[in-house]
ChimeraX commands (.cxc) that place a marker at each C-alpha (Angstrom):
marker #1 position -8.36,-99.99,29.69 radius 0.5
marker #1 position -9.13,-97.73,26.69 radius 0.5
marker #1 position -7.37,-98.52,23.42 radius 0.5
marker #1 position -4.28,-96.48,22.73 radius 0.5
marker #1 position -4.68,-94.03,19.88 radius 0.5
marker #1 position -1.78,-93.39,17.54 radius 0.5
marker #1 position 0.10,-90.20,18.38 radius 0.5
marker #1 position -1.12,-87.09,16.63 radius 0.5
marker #1 position 1.22,-86.11,13.76 radius 0.5
marker #1 position 0.72,-82.41,14.51 radius 0.5
marker #1 position 1.88,-82.88,18.10 radius 0.5
marker #1 position 4.94,-84.83,16.94 radius 0.5
marker #1 position 5.83,-82.11,14.42 radius 0.5
marker #1 position 5.46,-79.53,17.18 radius 0.5
marker #1 position 7.91,-81.42,19.36 radius 0.5
marker #1 position 10.40,-81.71,16.48 radius 0.5
marker #1 position 10.07,-77.98,15.74 radius 0.5
marker #1 position 10.71,-77.11,19.39 radius 0.5
marker #1 position 13.86,-79.28,19.37 radius 0.5
marker #1 position 15.06,-77.45,16.25 radius 0.5
marker #1 position 14.31,-74.14,17.98 radius 0.5
marker #1 position 16.39,-75.02,21.04 radius 0.5
marker #1 position 19.28,-76.30,18.94 radius 0.5
marker #1 position 19.28,-73.23,16.68 radius 0.5
marker #1 position 19.32,-70.90,19.70 radius 0.5
marker #1 position 22.32,-72.81,21.06 radius 0.5
marker #1 position 24.03,-72.58,17.66 radius 0.5
marker #1 position 23.35,-68.84,17.53 radius 0.5
marker #1 position 24.89,-68.32,20.97 radius 0.5
marker #1 position 27.98,-70.30,19.99 radius 0.5
marker #1 position 28.29,-68.38,16.71 radius 0.5
marker #1 position 28.03,-64.99,18.39 radius 0.5
marker #1 position 30.48,-65.98,21.13 radius 0.5
marker #1 position 32.98,-66.98,18.46 radius 0.5
marker #1 position 32.46,-63.62,16.76 radius 0.5
marker #1 position 30.71,-64.96,13.67 radius 0.5
marker #1 position 27.84,-63.09,12.09 radius 0.5
marker #1 position 26.42,-66.43,10.92 radius 0.5
marker #1 position 24.49,-66.40,14.20 radius 0.5
marker #1 position 21.93,-64.14,12.52 radius 0.5
marker #1 position 20.87,-67.06,10.32 radius 0.5
marker #1 position 20.49,-69.25,13.41 radius 0.5
marker #1 position 18.35,-66.59,15.10 radius 0.5
marker #1 position 16.08,-66.46,12.04 radius 0.5
marker #1 position 15.80,-70.25,12.05 radius 0.5
marker #1 position 14.93,-70.16,15.75 radius 0.5
marker #1 position 12.12,-67.68,15.05 radius 0.5
marker #1 position 10.73,-69.78,12.23 radius 0.5
marker #1 position 10.83,-73.01,14.21 radius 0.5
marker #1 position 9.25,-71.28,17.22 radius 0.5
marker #1 position 6.32,-70.20,15.07 radius 0.5
marker #1 position 6.02,-73.72,13.67 radius 0.5
marker #1 position 5.98,-75.12,17.21 radius 0.5
marker #1 position 3.08,-72.88,18.24 radius 0.5
marker #1 position 1.18,-73.65,15.05 radius 0.5
marker #1 position 1.44,-77.42,15.30 radius 0.5
marker #1 position 0.73,-77.57,19.03 radius 0.5
marker #1 position -2.37,-75.36,18.62 radius 0.5
marker #1 position -3.48,-77.53,15.72 radius 0.5
marker #1 position -3.09,-80.69,17.82 radius 0.5
marker #1 position -4.99,-79.11,20.72 radius 0.5
marker #1 position -7.81,-78.02,18.39 radius 0.5
marker #1 position -8.12,-81.51,16.93 radius 0.5
marker #1 position -8.17,-83.03,20.40 radius 0.5
marker #1 position -10.97,-80.71,21.56 radius 0.5
marker #1 position -13.07,-81.49,18.47 radius 0.5
marker #1 position -12.76,-85.27,18.86 radius 0.5
marker #1 position -13.47,-85.28,22.61 radius 0.5
marker link #1:1,2 radius 0.2
marker link #1:2,3 radius 0.2
marker link #1:3,4 radius 0.2
marker link #1:4,5 radius 0.2
marker link #1:5,6 radius 0.2
marker link #1:6,7 radius 0.2
marker link #1:7,8 radius 0.2
marker link #1:8,9 radius 0.2
marker link #1:9,10 radius 0.2
marker link #1:10,11 radius 0.2
marker link #1:11,12 radius 0.2
marker link #1:12,13 radius 0.2
marker link #1:13,14 radius 0.2
marker link #1:14,15 radius 0.2
marker link #1:15,16 radius 0.2
marker link #1:16,17 radius 0.2
marker link #1:17,18 radius 0.2
marker link #1:18,19 radius 0.2
marker link #1:19,20 radius 0.2
marker link #1:20,21 radius 0.2
marker link #1:21,22 radius 0.2
marker link #1:22,23 radius 0.2
marker link #1:23,24 radius 0.2
marker link #1:24,25 radius 0.2
marker link #1:25,26 radius 0.2
marker link #1:26,27 radius 0.2
marker link #1:27,28 radius 0.2
marker link #1:28,29 radius 0.2
marker link #1:29,30 radius 0.2
marker link #1:30,31 radius 0.2
marker link #1:31,32 radius 0.2
marker link #1:32,33 radius 0.2
marker link #1:33,34 radius 0.2
marker link #1:34,35 radius 0.2
marker link #1:35,36 radius 0.2
marker link #1:36,37 radius 0.2
marker link #1:37,38 radius 0.2
marker link #1:38,39 radius 0.2
marker link #1:39,40 radius 0.2
marker link #1:40,41 radius 0.2
marker link #1:41,42 radius 0.2
marker link #1:42,43 radius 0.2
marker link #1:43,44 radius 0.2
marker link #1:44,45 radius 0.2
marker link #1:45,46 radius 0.2
marker link #1:46,47 radius 0.2
marker link #1:47,48 radius 0.2
marker link #1:48,49 radius 0.2
marker link #1:49,50 radius 0.2
marker link #1:50,51 radius 0.2
marker link #1:51,52 radius 0.2
marker link #1:52,53 radius 0.2
marker link #1:53,54 radius 0.2
marker link #1:54,55 radius 0.2
marker link #1:55,56 radius 0.2
marker link #1:56,57 radius 0.2
marker link #1:57,58 radius 0.2
marker link #1:58,59 radius 0.2
marker link #1:59,60 radius 0.2
marker link #1:60,61 radius 0.2
marker link #1:61,62 radius 0.2
marker link #1:62,63 radius 0.2
marker link #1:63,64 radius 0.2
marker link #1:64,65 radius 0.2
marker link #1:65,66 radius 0.2
marker link #1:66,67 radius 0.2
marker link #1:67,68 radius 0.2
view
């Protein structure tokens, strides 16, 4: 059995960013349903965290392809 490598920090950050993205979209929906314009801030946070998710997952994939 091959030794287990520690998880890639970039992949872990990508997963955390995707969780933040999902939660901020849910918060935006709740804010808009309640009639609050604060949902705009949540939408902006969702966009930022979505971009961070793509960046970190691509970075992890690139590192994996270089090492293997």
